[in-house]
Structure formats: structure tokens, C-alpha cells
PDB file of the backbone (N, CA, C, O) and the ligand in Angstrom, with CONECT records:
HET     ZN  A 101       1
ATOM      1  N   MET A   1      13.110  85.217-120.428  1.00  0.00           N
ATOM      2  CA  MET A   1      13.881  85.067-119.188  1.00  0.00           C
ATOM      3  C   MET A   1      14.665  83.754-119.225  1.00  0.00           C
ATOM      4  O   MET A   1      14.137  82.706-119.597  1.00  0.00           O
ATOM      5  N   GLU A   2      15.894  83.834-118.844  1.00  0.00           N
ATOM      6  CA  GLU A   2      16.756  82.652-118.888  1.00  0.00           C
ATOM      7  C   GLU A   2      16.400  81.657-117.794  1.00  0.00           C
ATOM      8  O   GLU A   2      16.178  82.023-116.640  1.00  0.00           O
ATOM      9  N   ARG A   3      16.353  80.388-118.188  1.00  0.00           N
ATOM     10  CA  ARG A   3      16.033  79.357-117.206  1.00  0.00           C
ATOM     11  C   ARG A   3      17.328  78.837-116.594  1.00  0.00           C
ATOM     12  O   ARG A   3      18.235  78.388-117.294  1.00  0.00           O
ATOM     13  N   VAL A   4      17.385  78.911-115.296  1.00  0.00           N
ATOM     14  CA  VAL A   4      18.588  78.467-114.601  1.00  0.00           C
ATOM     15  C   VAL A   4      18.296  77.141-113.899  1.00  0.00           C
ATOM     16  O   VAL A   4      17.398  77.050-113.062  1.00  0.00           O
ATOM     17  N   THR A   5      19.064  76.126-114.252  1.00  0.00           N
ATOM     18  CA  THR A   5      18.900  74.849-113.581  1.00  0.00           C
ATOM     19  C   THR A   5      20.146  74.543-112.761  1.00  0.00           C
ATOM     20  O   THR A   5      21.255  74.974-113.076  1.00  0.00           O
ATOM     21  N   GLN A   6      19.920  73.789-111.709  1.00  0.00           N
ATOM     22  CA  GLN A   6      21.024  73.353-110.869  1.00  0.00           C
ATOM     23  C   GLN A   6      20.932  71.844-110.686  1.00  0.00           C
ATOM     24  O   GLN A   6      19.850  71.261-110.759  1.00  0.00           O
ATOM     25  N   CYS A   7      22.058  71.235-110.452  1.00  0.00           N
ATOM     26  CA  CYS A   7      22.079  69.787-110.294  1.00  0.00           C
ATOM     27  C   CYS A   7      21.774  69.422-108.838  1.00  0.00           C
ATOM     28  O   CYS A   7      22.505  69.796-107.921  1.00  0.00           O
ATOM     29  N   CYS A   8      20.685  68.687-108.652  1.00  0.00           N
ATOM     30  CA  CYS A   8      20.282  68.260-107.314  1.00  0.00           C
ATOM     31  C   CYS A   8      21.266  67.220-106.787  1.00  0.00           C
ATOM     32  O   CYS A   8      21.600  66.262-107.484  1.00  0.00           O
ATOM     33  N   ILE A   9      21.728  67.415-105.550  1.00  0.00           N
ATOM     34  CA  ILE A   9      22.718  66.495-104.985  1.00  0.00           C
ATOM     35  C   ILE A   9      22.086  65.191-104.522  1.00  0.00           C
ATOM     36  O   ILE A   9      22.792  64.217-104.260  1.00  0.00           O
ATOM     37  N   VAL A  10      20.755  65.165-104.420  1.00  0.00           N
ATOM     38  CA  VAL A  10      20.083  63.945-103.966  1.00  0.00           C
ATOM     39  C   VAL A  10      19.768  63.022-105.146  1.00  0.00           C
ATOM     40  O   VAL A  10      20.153  61.852-105.143  1.00  0.00           O
ATOM     41  N   CYS A  11      19.067  63.552-106.156  1.00  0.00           N
ATOM     42  CA  CYS A  11      18.653  62.711-107.280  1.00  0.00           C
ATOM     43  C   CYS A  11      19.538  62.894-108.510  1.00  0.00           C
ATOM     44  O   CYS A  11      19.481  62.096-109.445  1.00  0.00           O
ATOM     45  N   GLY A  12      20.353  63.944-108.507  1.00  0.00           N
ATOM     46  CA  GLY A  12      21.271  64.154-109.624  1.00  0.00           C
ATOM     47  C   GLY A  12      20.629  64.767-110.855  1.00  0.00           C
ATOM     48  O   GLY A  12      21.270  64.885-111.899  1.00  0.00           O
ATOM     49  N   GLU A  13      19.343  65.165-110.738  1.00  0.00           N
ATOM     50  CA  GLU A  13      18.624  65.759-111.868  1.00  0.00           C
ATOM     51  C   GLU A  13      18.881  67.258-111.932  1.00  0.00           C
ATOM     52  O   GLU A  13      19.148  67.901-110.917  1.00  0.00           O
ATOM     53  N   GLU A  14      18.795  67.803-113.144  1.00  0.00           N
ATOM     54  CA  GLU A  14      18.871  69.245-113.320  1.00  0.00           C
ATOM     55  C   GLU A  14      17.487  69.831-113.097  1.00  0.00           C
ATOM     56  O   GLU A  14      16.552  69.509-113.830  1.00  0.00           O
ATOM     57  N   ARG A  15      17.347  70.675-112.108  1.00  0.00           N
ATOM     58  CA  ARG A  15      16.036  71.253-111.784  1.00  0.00           C
ATOM     59  C   ARG A  15      16.138  72.768-111.632  1.00  0.00           C
ATOM     60  O   ARG A  15      17.196  73.333-111.353  1.00  0.00           O
ATOM     61  N   GLU A  16      14.959  73.400-111.835  1.00  0.00           N
ATOM     62  CA  GLU A  16      14.889  74.854-111.692  1.00  0.00           C
ATOM     63  C   GLU A  16      14.491  75.255-110.280  1.00  0.00           C
ATOM     64  O   GLU A  16      14.969  76.254-109.741  1.00  0.00           O
ATOM     65  N   VAL A  17      13.592  74.444-109.683  1.00  0.00           N
ATOM     66  CA  VAL A  17      13.037  74.810-108.385  1.00  0.00           C
ATOM     67  C   VAL A  17      13.623  73.931-107.294  1.00  0.00           C
ATOM     68  O   VAL A  17      13.661  72.706-107.412  1.00  0.00           O
ATOM     69  N   GLY A  18      14.076  74.576-106.233  1.00  0.00           N
ATOM     70  CA  GLY A  18      14.618  73.825-105.117  1.00  0.00           C
ATOM     71  C   GLY A  18      15.201  74.748-104.083  1.00  0.00           C
ATOM     72  O   GLY A  18      15.043  75.966-104.159  1.00  0.00           O
ATOM     73  N   ILE A  19      15.880  74.160-103.109  1.00  0.00           N
ATOM     74  CA  ILE A  19      16.488  74.948-102.054  1.00  0.00           C
ATOM     75  C   ILE A  19      17.982  74.700-102.026  1.00  0.00           C
ATOM     76  O   ILE A  19      18.457  73.670-102.504  1.00  0.00           O
ATOM     77  N   ALA A  20      18.724  75.643-101.466  1.00  0.00           N
ATOM     78  CA  ALA A  20      20.162  75.479-101.338  1.00  0.00           C
ATOM     79  C   ALA A  20      20.517  75.344 -99.866  1.00  0.00           C
ATOM     80  O   ALA A  20      20.187  76.208 -99.054  1.00  0.00           O
ATOM     81  N   ILE A  21      21.189  74.258 -99.534  1.00  0.00           N
ATOM     82  CA  ILE A  21      21.670  74.058 -98.174  1.00  0.00           C
ATOM     83  C   ILE A  21      23.191  73.997 -98.227  1.00  0.00           C
ATOM     84  O   ILE A  21      23.772  73.161 -98.918  1.00  0.00           O
ATOM     85  N   CYS A  22      23.814  74.893 -97.489  1.00  0.00           N
ATOM     86  CA  CYS A  22      25.279  74.936 -97.480  1.00  0.00           C
ATOM     87  C   CYS A  22      25.831  74.993 -98.902  1.00  0.00           C
ATOM     88  O   CYS A  22      26.800  74.307 -99.227  1.00  0.00           O
ATOM     89  N   GLU A  23      25.214  75.808 -99.741  1.00  0.00           N
ATOM     90  CA  GLU A  23      25.633  76.007-101.124  1.00  0.00           C
ATOM     91  C   GLU A  23      25.430  74.777-102.001  1.00  0.00           C
ATOM     92  O   GLU A  23      25.898  74.737-103.139  1.00  0.00           O
ATOM     93  N   GLN A  24      24.736  73.782-101.475  1.00  0.00           N
ATOM     94  CA  GLN A  24      24.414  72.602-102.280  1.00  0.00           C
ATOM     95  C   GLN A  24      22.929  72.635-102.596  1.00  0.00           C
ATOM     96  O   GLN A  24      22.104  72.994-101.755  1.00  0.00           O
ATOM     97  N   PHE A  25      22.604  72.254-103.825  1.00  0.00           N
ATOM     98  CA  PHE A  25      21.218  72.367-104.287  1.00  0.00           C
ATOM     99  C   PHE A  25      20.431  71.078-104.079  1.00  0.00           C
ATOM    100  O   PHE A  25      20.899  69.989-104.412  1.00  0.00           O
ATOM    101  N   ILE A  26      19.233  71.217-103.526  1.00  0.00           N
ATOM    102  CA  ILE A  26      18.306  70.094-103.394  1.00  0.00           C
ATOM    103  C   ILE A  26      17.008  70.513-104.074  1.00  0.00           C
ATOM    104  O   ILE A  26      16.429  71.542-103.726  1.00  0.00           O
ATOM    105  N   CYS A  27      16.546  69.719-105.046  1.00  0.00           N
ATOM    106  CA  CYS A  27      15.345  70.087-105.791  1.00  0.00           C
ATOM    107  C   CYS A  27      14.100  69.959-104.907  1.00  0.00           C
ATOM    108  O   CYS A  27      14.105  69.275-103.883  1.00  0.00           O
ATOM    109  N   GLN A  28      13.042  70.639-105.339  1.00  0.00           N
ATOM    110  CA  GLN A  28      11.814  70.672-104.538  1.00  0.00           C
ATOM    111  C   GLN A  28      11.215  69.277-104.291  1.00  0.00           C
ATOM    112  O   GLN A  28      10.841  68.968-103.160  1.00  0.00           O
ATOM    113  N   PRO A  29      11.117  68.421-105.339  1.00  0.00           N
ATOM    114  CA  PRO A  29      10.583  67.069-105.094  1.00  0.00           C
ATOM    115  C   PRO A  29      11.375  66.317-104.027  1.00  0.00           C
ATOM    116  O   PRO A  29      10.788  65.648-103.177  1.00  0.00           O
ATOM    117  N   CYS A  30      12.703  66.421-104.067  1.00  0.00           N
ATOM    118  CA  CYS A  30      13.535  65.726-103.083  1.00  0.00           C
ATOM    119  C   CYS A  30      13.369  66.337-101.695  1.00  0.00           C
ATOM    120  O   CYS A  30      13.324  65.621-100.694  1.00  0.00           O
ATOM    121  N   GLU A  31      13.280  67.659-101.644  1.00  0.00           N
ATOM    122  CA  GLU A  31      13.127  68.334-100.362  1.00  0.00           C
ATOM    123  C   GLU A  31      11.826  67.906 -99.695  1.00  0.00           C
ATOM    124  O   GLU A  31      11.792  67.622 -98.498  1.00  0.00           O
ATOM    125  N   GLN A  32      10.743  67.865-100.495  1.00  0.00           N
ATOM    126  CA  GLN A  32       9.446  67.462 -99.946  1.00  0.00           C
ATOM    127  C   GLN A  32       9.459  65.993 -99.543  1.00  0.00           C
ATOM    128  O   GLN A  32       8.837  65.598 -98.556  1.00  0.00           O
ATOM    129  N   GLU A  33      10.180  65.192-100.324  1.00  0.00           N
ATOM    130  CA  GLU A  33      10.319  63.769-100.026  1.00  0.00           C
ATOM    131  C   GLU A  33      11.029  63.584 -98.686  1.00  0.00           C
ATOM    132  O   GLU A  33      10.644  62.743 -97.874  1.00  0.00           O
ATOM    133  N   MET A  34      12.065  64.379 -98.475  1.00  0.00           N
ATOM    134  CA  MET A  34      12.846  64.287 -97.243  1.00  0.00           C
ATOM    135  C   MET A  34      12.023  64.701 -96.034  1.00  0.00           C
ATOM    136  O   MET A  34      12.111  64.100 -94.963  1.00  0.00           O
ATOM    137  N   VAL A  35      11.221  65.741 -96.229  1.00  0.00           N
ATOM    138  CA  VAL A  35      10.408  66.262 -95.131  1.00  0.00           C
ATOM    139  C   VAL A  35       9.396  65.231 -94.654  1.00  0.00           C
ATOM    140  O   VAL A  35       9.138  65.106 -93.457  1.00  0.00           O
ATOM    141  N   LYS A  36       8.816  64.481 -95.621  1.00  0.00           N
ATOM    142  CA  LYS A  36       7.763  63.535 -95.248  1.00  0.00           C
ATOM    143  C   LYS A  36       8.285  62.118 -94.998  1.00  0.00           C
ATOM    144  O   LYS A  36       7.530  61.222 -94.619  1.00  0.00           O
ATOM    145  N   THR A  37       9.591  61.933 -95.218  1.00  0.00           N
ATOM    146  CA  THR A  37      10.151  60.600 -95.001  1.00  0.00           C
ATOM    147  C   THR A  37      10.302  60.299 -93.512  1.00  0.00           C
ATOM    148  O   THR A  37      10.881  61.085 -92.763  1.00  0.00           O
ATOM    149  N   ASP A  38       9.782  59.170 -93.104  1.00  0.00           N
ATOM    150  CA  ASP A  38       9.867  58.751 -91.710  1.00  0.00           C
ATOM    151  C   ASP A  38      11.260  58.198 -91.421  1.00  0.00           C
ATOM    152  O   ASP A  38      11.932  57.669 -92.306  1.00  0.00           O
ATOM    153  N   VAL A  39      11.679  58.332 -90.160  1.00  0.00           N
ATOM    154  CA  VAL A  39      13.013  57.854 -89.771  1.00  0.00           C
ATOM    155  C   VAL A  39      13.155  56.358 -90.040  1.00  0.00           C
ATOM    156  O   VAL A  39      14.248  55.864 -90.318  1.00  0.00           O
ATOM    157  N   ASN A  40      12.030  55.646 -89.953  1.00  0.00           N
ATOM    158  CA  ASN A  40      12.049  54.196 -90.155  1.00  0.00           C
ATOM    159  C   ASN A  40      11.922  53.799 -91.626  1.00  0.00           C
ATOM    160  O   ASN A  40      11.986  52.619 -91.973  1.00  0.00           O
ATOM    161  N   ASP A  41      11.740  54.807 -92.482  1.00  0.00           N
ATOM    162  CA  ASP A  41      11.616  54.526 -93.910  1.00  0.00           C
ATOM    163  C   ASP A  41      12.952  54.056 -94.481  1.00  0.00           C
ATOM    164  O   ASP A  41      14.017  54.506 -94.060  1.00  0.00           O
ATOM    165  N   ALA A  42      12.872  53.150 -95.439  1.00  0.00           N
ATOM    166  CA  ALA A  42      14.082  52.596 -96.051  1.00  0.00           C
ATOM    167  C   ALA A  42      14.892  53.672 -96.779  1.00  0.00           C
ATOM    168  O   ALA A  42      16.102  53.535 -96.960  1.00  0.00           O
ATOM    169  N   LYS A  43      14.207  54.745 -97.194  1.00  0.00           N
ATOM    170  CA  LYS A  43      14.881  55.815 -97.936  1.00  0.00           C
ATOM    171  C   LYS A  43      15.642  56.765 -97.016  1.00  0.00           C
ATOM    172  O   LYS A  43      16.516  57.510 -97.460  1.00  0.00           O
ATOM    173  N   TYR A  44      15.302  56.729 -95.743  1.00  0.00           N
ATOM    174  CA  TYR A  44      15.884  57.693 -94.812  1.00  0.00           C
ATOM    175  C   TYR A  44      17.423  57.638 -94.757  1.00  0.00           C
ATOM    176  O   TYR A  44      18.079  58.678 -94.824  1.00  0.00           O
ATOM    177  N   PRO A  45      17.999  56.432 -94.635  1.00  0.00           N
ATOM    178  CA  PRO A  45      19.471  56.358 -94.628  1.00  0.00           C
ATOM    179  C   PRO A  45      20.094  56.938 -95.888  1.00  0.00           C
ATOM    180  O   PRO A  45      21.187  57.504 -95.844  1.00  0.00           O
ATOM    181  N   PHE A  46      19.397  56.796 -97.010  1.00  0.00           N
ATOM    182  CA  PHE A  46      19.891  57.358 -98.266  1.00  0.00           C
ATOM    183  C   PHE A  46      19.965  58.876 -98.187  1.00  0.00           C
ATOM    184  O   PHE A  46      20.959  59.479 -98.592  1.00  0.00           O
ATOM    185  N   PHE A  47      18.917  59.482 -97.668  1.00  0.00           N
ATOM    186  CA  PHE A  47      18.897  60.938 -97.529  1.00  0.00           C
ATOM    187  C   PHE A  47      19.988  61.405 -96.566  1.00  0.00           C
ATOM    188  O   PHE A  47      20.664  62.402 -96.817  1.00  0.00           O
ATOM    189  N   ILE A  48      20.148  60.685 -95.478  1.00  0.00           N
ATOM    190  CA  ILE A  48      21.189  61.037 -94.508  1.00  0.00           C
ATOM    191  C   ILE A  48      22.562  60.965 -95.165  1.00  0.00           C
ATOM    192  O   ILE A  48      23.426  61.815 -94.952  1.00  0.00           O
ATOM    193  N   HIS A  49      22.731  59.917 -95.972  1.00  0.00           N
ATOM    194  CA  HIS A  49      23.996  59.759 -96.689  1.00  0.00           C
ATOM    195  C   HIS A  49      24.253  60.950 -97.609  1.00  0.00           C
ATOM    196  O   HIS A  49      25.364  61.477 -97.658  1.00  0.00           O
ATOM    197  N   GLN A  50      23.213  61.371 -98.342  1.00  0.00           N
ATOM    198  CA  GLN A  50      23.356  62.495 -99.259  1.00  0.00           C
ATOM    199  C   GLN A  50      23.630  63.781 -98.492  1.00  0.00           C
ATOM    200  O   GLN A  50      24.435  64.608 -98.922  1.00  0.00           O
ATOM    201  N   MET A  51      22.960  63.948 -97.357  1.00  0.00           N
ATOM    202  CA  MET A  51      23.179  65.130 -96.537  1.00  0.00           C
ATOM    203  C   MET A  51      24.609  65.159 -96.010  1.00  0.00           C
ATOM    204  O   MET A  51      25.219  66.223 -95.902  1.00  0.00           O
ATOM    205  N   ARG A  52      25.137  63.984 -95.685  1.00  0.00           N
ATOM    206  CA  ARG A  52      26.510  63.892 -95.209  1.00  0.00           C
ATOM    207  C   ARG A  52      27.492  64.375 -96.273  1.00  0.00           C
ATOM    208  O   ARG A  52      28.512  64.993 -95.968  1.00  0.00           O
ATOM    209  N   GLN A  53      27.155  64.075 -97.541  1.00  0.00           N
ATOM    210  CA  GLN A  53      28.015  64.522 -98.634  1.00  0.00           C
ATOM    211  C   GLN A  53      28.124  66.054 -98.647  1.00  0.00           C
ATOM    212  O   GLN A  53      29.173  66.619 -98.958  1.00  0.00           O
ATOM    213  N   ILE A  54      26.999  66.707 -98.297  1.00  0.00           N
ATOM    214  CA  ILE A  54      26.987  68.166 -98.253  1.00  0.00           C
ATOM    215  C   ILE A  54      27.993  68.652 -97.214  1.00  0.00           C
ATOM    216  O   ILE A  54      28.795  69.549 -97.473  1.00  0.00           O
ATOM    217  N   TRP A  55      27.931  68.044 -96.043  1.00  0.00           N
ATOM    218  CA  TRP A  55      28.822  68.470 -94.961  1.00  0.00           C
ATOM    219  C   TRP A  55      30.273  68.161 -95.287  1.00  0.00           C
ATOM    220  O   TRP A  55      31.172  68.936 -94.963  1.00  0.00           O
ATOM    221  N   LEU A  56      30.490  67.028 -95.928  1.00  0.00           N
ATOM    222  CA  LEU A  56      31.853  66.644 -96.291  1.00  0.00           C
ATOM    223  C   LEU A  56      32.425  67.623 -97.295  1.00  0.00           C
ATOM    224  O   LEU A  56      33.592  68.007 -97.214  1.00  0.00           O
ATOM    225  N   LYS A  57      31.574  68.032 -98.261  1.00  0.00           N
ATOM    226  CA  LYS A  57      32.019  69.003 -99.267  1.00  0.00           C
ATOM    227  C   LYS A  57      32.294  70.349 -98.613  1.00  0.00           C
ATOM    228  O   LYS A  57      33.278  71.022 -98.920  1.00  0.00           O
ATOM    229  N   LYS A  58      31.394  70.726 -97.699  1.00  0.00           N
ATOM    230  CA  LYS A  58      31.508  72.022 -97.054  1.00  0.00           C
ATOM    231  C   LYS A  58      32.774  72.124 -96.217  1.00  0.00           C
ATOM    232  O   LYS A  58      33.431  73.164 -96.173  1.00  0.00           O
ATOM    233  N   ASN A  59      33.103  71.012 -95.551  1.00  0.00           N
ATOM    234  CA  ASN A  59      34.256  71.028 -94.653  1.00  0.00           C
ATOM    235  C   ASN A  59      35.549  70.557 -95.319  1.00  0.00           C
ATOM    236  O   ASN A  59      36.592  70.440 -94.675  1.00  0.00           O
ATOM    237  N   ALA A  60      35.455  70.292 -96.612  1.00  0.00           N
ATOM    238  CA  ALA A  60      36.644  69.815 -97.327  1.00  0.00           C
ATOM    239  C   ALA A  60      37.709  70.906 -97.407  1.00  0.00           C
ATOM    240  O   ALA A  60      38.779  70.685 -97.973  1.00  0.00           O
TER     241      ALA A  60
HETATM  242 ZN    ZN A 101      16.376  65.963-106.487  1.00  0.00          ZN2+
END
């Protein structure tokens, strides 16, 4: 069976497992990281920034 990888928009890694939001791929580790990241976490603005890129691409 052919292995299909997609480039994660958050970490930039090629991964097999993940979710697609607005046709943009987010790998499972990043998705789980985002889910458990607190709003006050230093990483949170980074995730928001990456999510914004999705919307910008979608509405381009
Ligand atoms: Zn990722």
C-alpha cells in the first residue's frame, strides 16, 4: 500500500497521520499539541499565527 504524506502547515514536517482543516494539513502531534495548549501558553500565539495562514490561504 502506498504511503501518502502531507506537509503539516504547523511544523512543516511530512506526516502520514493528521487532520485537514480548510484543505490544509495539520499532523496529529501538532493537532494534539494545539488541543492541550493553554491560551496563556507561549506556544499559543504561534498556533494562532499558523491557523491564520490557513484562513489567509483559503480566502486568497
Ligand atoms: Zn505538524
